[in-house]
C-alpha positions as CSV (number, residue, x, y, z in Angstrom):
1,X,0.9,29.6,-16.0
2,X,0.0,27.5,-13.0
3,X,-1.1,23.9,-13.6
4,X,-4.8,23.1,-13.0
5,X,-3.7,19.9,-11.0
6,X,-0.3,19.1,-9.8
7,X,0.5,15.9,-7.7
8,X,3.7,15.0,-6.0
9,X,5.4,12.2,-4.2
10,X,9.0,11.9,-3.4
11,X,8.8,7.9,-3.4
12,X,6.7,5.2,-4.8
13,X,3.4,3.8,-3.1
14,X,0.5,4.2,-5.6
15,X,1.5,7.6,-6.9
16,X,2.1,6.6,-10.5
17,X,-1.3,4.7,-10.7
18,X,-3.1,7.8,-9.3
19,X,-1.2,10.2,-11.4
20,X,-2.0,8.2,-14.6
21,X,-5.6,8.7,-13.7
22,X,-5.3,12.5,-13.0
23,X,-3.4,12.8,-16.3
24,X,-6.6,11.1,-18.1
25,X,-9.0,13.4,-16.5
26,X,-7.4,16.8,-16.4
27,X,-5.6,18.4,-19.5
28,X,-3.3,20.8,-17.6
29,X,-1.7,18.3,-15.2
30,X,1.9,17.7,-13.8
31,X,3.1,15.0,-11.7
32,X,6.4,15.6,-9.7
33,X,8.4,12.6,-8.2
34,X,11.9,11.6,-7.6
35,X,12.4,8.7,-10.2
36,X,10.4,8.1,-13.4
37,X,11.2,6.2,-16.5
38,X,8.8,5.8,-19.5
39,X,7.8,2.4,-20.6
40,X,9.8,2.7,-23.8
41,X,12.8,3.3,-21.8
42,X,12.3,0.2,-19.7
43,X,11.8,-1.9,-22.8
44,X,15.2,-0.8,-24.2
45,X,17.0,-1.5,-20.9
46,X,15.4,-5.0,-20.8
47,X,17.6,-5.9,-23.9
48,X,20.7,-4.9,-22.2
49,X,20.3,-5.4,-18.5
50,X,17.1,-7.3,-17.6
51,X,17.7,-7.3,-13.9
52,X,18.1,-3.5,-13.9
53,X,14.8,-3.2,-16.0
54,X,13.0,-5.3,-13.4
55,X,13.9,-3.1,-10.7
56,X,13.1,0.2,-12.7
57,X,9.7,-1.1,-13.5
58,X,8.6,0.0,-10.0
59,X,9.2,3.4,-11.3
60,X,7.2,3.5,-14.6
61,X,3.5,3.9,-15.9
62,X,1.6,4.6,-19.0
63,X,2.2,8.4,-18.6
64,X,4.4,10.2,-21.1
65,X,7.6,11.7,-19.6
66,X,6.3,15.1,-20.6
67,X,3.8,15.1,-17.8
68,X,6.3,14.0,-15.2
69,X,9.0,16.1,-13.7
70,X,11.7,14.5,-11.5
71,X,14.2,15.3,-8.8
72,X,16.3,12.1,-8.2
73,X,19.1,13.4,-6.0
74,X,17.6,12.9,-2.6
75,X,16.1,9.4,-3.3
76,X,19.4,8.1,-5.0
77,X,21.4,9.3,-2.0
78,X,19.1,7.4,0.4
79,X,19.0,4.4,-1.7
80,X,22.8,4.2,-1.8
81,X,23.2,4.5,2.0
82,X,20.7,1.6,2.3
83,X,22.6,-0.6,-0.2
84,X,25.9,0.1,1.5
85,X,24.9,-0.1,5.1
86,X,21.6,-2.1,5.2
87,X,18.1,-1.6,5.9
88,X,18.8,-0.9,9.6
89,X,20.8,2.0,8.6
90,X,17.8,4.0,7.4
91,X,15.4,5.5,10.0
92,X,12.3,7.7,9.7
93,X,14.6,10.7,10.3
94,X,16.3,10.0,7.0
95,X,12.9,9.8,5.2
96,X,11.9,13.0,6.9
97,X,15.0,14.9,5.8
98,X,14.7,13.4,2.3
99,X,10.8,14.4,2.0
100,X,11.7,17.9,3.4
101,X,14.4,18.5,0.9
102,X,12.1,17.4,-2.0
103,X,9.4,19.8,-0.9
104,X,11.6,22.7,-0.7
105,X,13.0,22.0,-4.2
106,X,9.3,21.7,-5.4
107,X,8.1,25.1,-4.2
108,X,11.2,26.5,-5.5
109,X,10.4,25.4,-9.1
110,X,6.6,25.5,-9.3
111,X,3.9,28.0,-8.9
112,X,0.9,27.1,-6.7
113,X,-1.6,25.0,-8.9
114,X,-5.4,25.2,-8.8
115,X,-5.3,21.7,-7.1
116,X,-2.4,20.3,-5.3
117,X,-2.5,16.6,-4.4
118,X,0.3,15.4,-1.9
119,X,0.8,12.3,0.1
120,X,1.1,12.0,3.9
121,X,4.6,12.5,5.5
122,X,5.7,14.4,2.4
123,X,3.4,17.3,2.1
124,X,3.6,19.6,5.1
125,X,6.2,22.3,3.7
126,X,4.3,22.5,0.4
127,X,0.8,22.8,2.2
128,X,2.3,25.6,4.5
129,X,3.6,27.6,1.4
130,X,0.5,27.1,-0.7
131,X,-2.3,27.4,1.8
132,X,-5.1,29.5,0.4
133,X,-3.3,29.6,-2.9
134,X,-4.1,26.2,-4.1
135,X,-7.0,23.6,-2.9
136,X,-5.0,21.2,-1.0
137,X,-5.7,17.4,-1.1
138,X,-4.0,15.2,1.2
139,X,-3.9,11.4,0.2
140,X,-3.5,9.6,3.6
141,X,-2.0,6.4,2.5
142,X,-1.8,4.9,5.8
143,X,-3.6,5.9,9.1
144,X,-3.0,9.0,11.3
145,X,0.4,8.0,12.9
146,X,-0.7,9.0,16.4
147,X,-3.6,6.5,16.2
148,X,-0.9,3.8,16.5
149,X,-0.5,4.7,20.1
150,X,-4.3,3.9,20.7
151,X,-3.8,0.6,18.9
152,X,-0.9,-0.3,21.1
153,X,-3.1,0.5,24.3
154,X,-6.2,-1.3,22.8
155,X,-4.3,-4.5,22.2
156,X,-2.4,-4.1,25.5
157,X,0.9,-4.8,23.8
158,X,4.0,-5.2,25.9
159,X,6.3,-2.3,25.9
160,X,9.1,-4.0,23.9
161,X,6.8,-4.9,21.0
162,X,5.1,-1.6,21.2
163,X,8.5,0.2,20.8
164,X,9.3,-2.0,17.9
165,X,6.0,-1.0,16.2
166,X,5.9,2.7,17.0
167,X,9.7,3.0,16.6
168,X,10.7,6.5,15.6
169,X,7.1,7.6,14.6
170,X,7.4,10.8,16.7
171,X,9.7,12.1,14.1
172,X,6.6,12.8,11.8
173,X,4.1,13.6,14.5
174,X,4.3,17.6,14.1
175,X,4.5,17.3,10.3
176,X,1.6,14.8,10.0
177,X,-0.5,16.9,12.3
178,X,0.3,20.0,10.2
179,X,-0.8,18.2,6.8
180,X,-4.0,17.2,8.4
181,X,-4.8,20.7,9.6
182,X,-3.7,22.4,6.6
183,X,-5.4,20.0,4.0
184,X,-8.5,21.3,2.6
185,X,-9.6,17.7,1.6
186,X,-8.1,14.3,3.0
187,X,-8.6,11.2,0.9
188,X,-8.8,8.1,3.2
189,X,-8.5,4.8,1.6
190,X,-10.8,3.1,4.1
191,X,-13.2,3.4,6.9
192,X,-10.5,2.4,9.2
193,X,-8.1,5.0,8.0
194,X,-10.9,7.6,8.5
195,X,-11.6,6.4,11.8
196,X,-7.9,7.0,12.8
197,X,-8.3,10.8,11.8
198,X,-11.6,11.3,13.5
199,X,-10.6,9.6,16.8
200,X,-7.7,11.9,16.9
201,X,-9.5,15.2,16.4
202,X,-9.6,15.6,12.6
203,X,-12.8,17.1,11.5
204,X,-14.9,14.6,9.6
205,X,-16.3,17.0,7.1
206,X,-12.7,17.3,5.6
207,X,-12.5,13.4,5.0
208,X,-13.7,11.5,1.9
209,X,-13.2,7.8,1.7
210,X,-11.8,6.5,-1.6
211,X,-10.7,2.8,-1.8
212,X,-7.6,2.0,-4.0
213,X,-7.5,0.1,-7.1
214,X,-5.8,-2.9,-8.6
215,X,-4.3,-3.5,-11.9
216,X,-6.7,-6.2,-13.3
217,X,-4.7,-7.0,-16.3
218,X,-1.4,-7.7,-14.3
219,X,-3.2,-9.5,-11.5
220,X,-5.6,-11.6,-13.5
221,X,-5.9,-15.4,-12.7
222,X,-9.2,-16.2,-14.6
223,X,-10.6,-19.5,-13.2
224,X,-10.3,-20.0,-9.5
225,X,-9.6,-23.7,-9.3
226,X,-6.1,-24.6,-8.4
227,X,-5.4,-28.2,-8.4
228,X,-2.2,-28.7,-6.2
229,X,-1.5,-31.5,-3.7
230,X,0.0,-28.7,-1.4
231,X,-2.2,-26.0,-0.2
232,X,-0.1,-22.9,-0.6
233,X,-0.7,-19.9,1.9
234,X,1.1,-16.5,0.9
235,X,1.9,-13.6,2.9
236,X,2.5,-10.4,1.0
237,X,4.2,-7.3,2.5
238,X,7.1,-6.3,4.8
239,X,8.0,-9.1,7.2
240,X,7.5,-7.1,10.4
241,X,5.7,-6.8,13.8
242,X,3.4,-4.1,12.5
243,X,2.0,-6.3,9.6
244,X,1.4,-9.1,12.3
245,X,4.1,-11.5,10.8
246,X,5.1,-12.6,14.2
247,X,1.5,-13.6,15.0
248,X,1.4,-15.5,11.6
249,X,4.6,-17.4,12.3
250,X,3.6,-18.3,15.7
251,X,0.3,-19.7,14.5
252,X,2.1,-21.6,11.7
253,X,4.1,-23.5,14.5
254,X,0.7,-25.1,15.5
255,X,0.0,-26.0,11.8
256,X,3.4,-27.5,11.3
257,X,2.5,-30.0,14.2
258,X,-0.4,-31.2,11.9
259,X,1.8,-31.1,8.8
260,X,4.4,-33.2,10.4
261,X,1.8,-35.7,11.7
262,X,0.7,-36.2,8.2
263,X,-2.8,-34.7,8.7
264,X,-2.1,-31.5,6.8
265,X,-0.4,-30.6,3.6
266,X,0.3,-26.9,3.4
267,X,3.3,-24.5,2.9
268,X,3.7,-20.8,3.9
269,X,5.3,-18.5,1.4
270,X,6.2,-15.0,2.4
271,X,7.0,-12.2,-0.1
272,X,8.6,-9.1,1.2
273,X,11.8,-7.6,2.8
274,X,12.4,-8.8,6.3
275,X,12.4,-6.1,9.0
276,X,12.2,-8.4,12.0
277,X,14.2,-11.3,13.4
278,X,12.7,-14.6,12.1
279,X,14.9,-17.0,13.8
280,X,16.1,-20.3,12.4
281,X,14.8,-22.0,9.3
282,X,11.2,-23.0,9.9
283,X,9.7,-26.1,8.4
284,X,7.3,-25.5,5.5
285,X,7.9,-21.8,5.6
286,X,9.7,-20.2,2.6
287,X,10.9,-16.6,2.6
288,X,11.1,-15.2,-1.0
289,X,12.1,-11.5,0.1
290,X,11.1,-8.7,-2.2
291,X,10.0,-9.8,-5.8
292,X,8.8,-7.8,-8.7
293,X,5.2,-7.2,-9.4
294,X,5.3,-9.5,-12.4
295,X,7.1,-12.3,-10.3
296,X,4.3,-11.8,-7.5
297,X,1.5,-12.1,-10.0
298,X,3.2,-15.4,-11.3
299,X,3.6,-16.9,-7.8
300,X,0.1,-16.0,-6.8
301,X,-1.3,-18.1,-9.8
302,X,-0.1,-21.3,-7.8
303,X,-1.4,-20.0,-4.5
304,X,-4.7,-20.6,-2.6
305,X,-4.8,-18.5,0.4
306,X,-3.5,-15.1,1.2
307,X,-3.1,-14.0,4.9
308,X,-2.4,-10.6,6.3
309,X,-2.8,-10.3,10.1
310,X,-1.9,-6.7,10.2
311,X,-2.0,-4.3,13.1
312,X,-2.8,-1.3,10.8
313,X,-2.9,-0.3,7.1
314,X,-4.6,2.5,5.2
315,X,-5.8,-0.2,2.7
316,X,-3.5,-2.9,1.9
317,X,-2.9,-3.2,-1.9
318,X,-1.9,-6.9,-1.4
319,X,-5.4,-7.7,-0.5
320,X,-6.9,-6.3,-3.6
321,X,-4.2,-8.2,-5.6
322,X,-4.9,-11.5,-3.8
323,X,-8.7,-11.1,-4.5
324,X,-8.0,-10.4,-8.1
325,X,-5.9,-13.5,-8.4
326,X,-8.5,-15.7,-7.0
327,X,-7.0,-16.3,-3.5
328,X,-9.2,-16.7,-0.5
329,X,-8.1,-14.0,1.9
330,X,-7.8,-13.8,5.7
331,X,-7.0,-10.5,7.2
332,X,-7.9,-8.2,10.1
333,X,-10.4,-5.4,10.5
334,X,-7.3,-3.1,10.7
335,X,-6.3,-3.9,7.1
336,X,-8.7,-1.4,5.7
337,X,-9.7,-3.8,3.2
338,X,-12.9,-4.3,1.2
339,X,-13.3,-7.8,2.6
340,X,-16.7,-8.9,4.0
341,X,-16.5,-11.7,6.7
342,X,-17.6,-15.0,5.2
343,X,-18.8,-13.3,2.1
344,X,-15.5,-12.3,0.3
345,X,-12.9,-13.6,2.7
346,X,-12.5,-14.1,6.5
347,X,-11.8,-11.5,9.2
348,X,-9.8,-12.2,12.3
349,X,-8.8,-9.9,15.1
350,X,-5.2,-8.7,15.2
351,X,-3.3,-10.8,17.6
352,X,-5.9,-13.6,17.8
353,X,-3.5,-16.5,17.3
354,X,-6.2,-19.0,18.0
355,X,-8.7,-17.5,15.5
356,X,-6.0,-17.3,12.9
357,X,-5.1,-21.0,13.3
358,X,-9.0,-21.8,13.1
359,X,-9.4,-19.7,9.9
360,X,-6.4,-21.2,8.2
361,X,-7.4,-24.8,9.0
362,X,-10.9,-24.1,7.8
363,X,-9.7,-22.8,4.4
364,X,-7.3,-25.4,4.0
365,X,-9.4,-28.4,4.7
366,X,-12.6,-27.1,2.8
367,X,-11.5,-26.4,-0.7
368,X,-14.9,-26.0,-1.9
369,X,-15.7,-23.3,0.6
370,X,-12.3,-21.7,-0.1
371,X,-13.1,-21.5,-3.9
372,X,-16.5,-20.0,-3.1
373,X,-14.9,-17.2,-1.0
374,X,-12.2,-16.8,-3.7
375,X,-14.8,-16.4,-6.4
376,X,-16.9,-13.9,-4.4
377,X,-13.8,-12.0,-3.6
378,X,-12.6,-11.9,-7.2
379,X,-16.1,-10.7,-8.4
380,X,-16.1,-8.0,-5.8
381,X,-12.7,-6.6,-6.7
382,X,-13.6,-6.2,-10.3
383,X,-15.2,-2.9,-9.1
384,X,-11.9,-1.7,-7.9
385,X,-9.9,-1.1,-11.0
386,X,-7.5,1.9,-11.3
387,X,-9.7,3.4,-14.0
388,X,-12.7,3.2,-11.7
389,X,-10.7,4.8,-9.0
390,X,-9.7,7.6,-11.5
391,X,-13.4,8.4,-12.2
392,X,-14.3,8.6,-8.6
393,X,-11.1,10.8,-7.8
394,X,-11.9,13.2,-10.7
395,X,-15.5,13.6,-9.5
396,X,-14.3,14.3,-6.0
397,X,-11.9,16.9,-7.1
398,X,-14.4,18.7,-9.5
399,X,-17.2,18.6,-6.8
400,X,-14.9,20.4,-4.5
401,X,-13.3,22.7,-7.1
402,X,-16.1,23.7,-9.5
403,X,-13.8,25.9,-11.6
404,X,-12.2,22.7,-13.0
405,X,-15.6,21.4,-14.3
406,X,-15.0,22.7,-17.9
407,X,-11.2,21.8,-17.9
408,X,-11.4,18.4,-19.5
409,X,-8.4,16.7,-21.1
410,X,-7.9,17.4,-24.9
């Protein structure tokens, strides 16, 4: 018997948080992914190999293993290659092949469900096979890839930088276009993501904006006030040109002059894998590389300001997390965030180095204003729990597929 709702993702992103909500709202549900471990398994491993358990926590949720099916071969093969030969050994063509192989396995093992929910860059084969046999929902976790070309032109990026950002995106252009065309419903996490679709020819009537959620238990600071002699600024995400890390590091050089002169006391901490040259050691800049979610939450308790000067995002989860942890946030309109300028954070145009310096100095030098923005942001993000996300997602699906209205979880 086919499932009422089947979701799938060959990687990580937010698919476990989403699947846990679908499991709550639909009784005949299945989630298919590459790697998944029940929380009780993680707890057992922690006693034997804590480091391994920390790594595997990225592949767990509250869901019982009975509702999750896995096909690990393709993900493990890619992970081994990355470990043996480094990050540069993996390109989008590798992810394309992995995602294609995963989908072919999926359609060979499952019948078309009533509702099929897949993610961008990993759904085109399934959607092609199950069109008009399932109601197809595409979770567009980023922006329409071809829109990045428009951004490159809009910001007049030099060809070398543009090449680094667009990289080998064309590998996925045909499959992304097919996913958007075949989908019966497209979930965009922000108005920015929605605009990336509409301005590239995707019909607006197929698109619904559904912002993401945040784990309010894991990312919970409580009171905002953080008494520290040094103002700690954090960047969370892949250290790369597309995230605007180059703009941030360039802006920080000006702040370093003030720090060295004794008129400013601040540090910049970056949490994420490094995917761009960062040069020699920079004063008052600390690279932590990738850390677990638990480590990140602990680090954010000692931080004051989060900055993400990104060129594009679907909707950055790090912004939600920073707001929940009581940090004042500086980001760009392109982050797809829920930040309102001078209400719940500060907005600076991508590439505006002077504007970024001005915003950083304002928050560093005005702790009262910083705490007010942080408190407003923390209050706002309380509306964006994963549970609230799940209620909205279930309503969207039931509205579009009335047959499911009576299929409540047991």
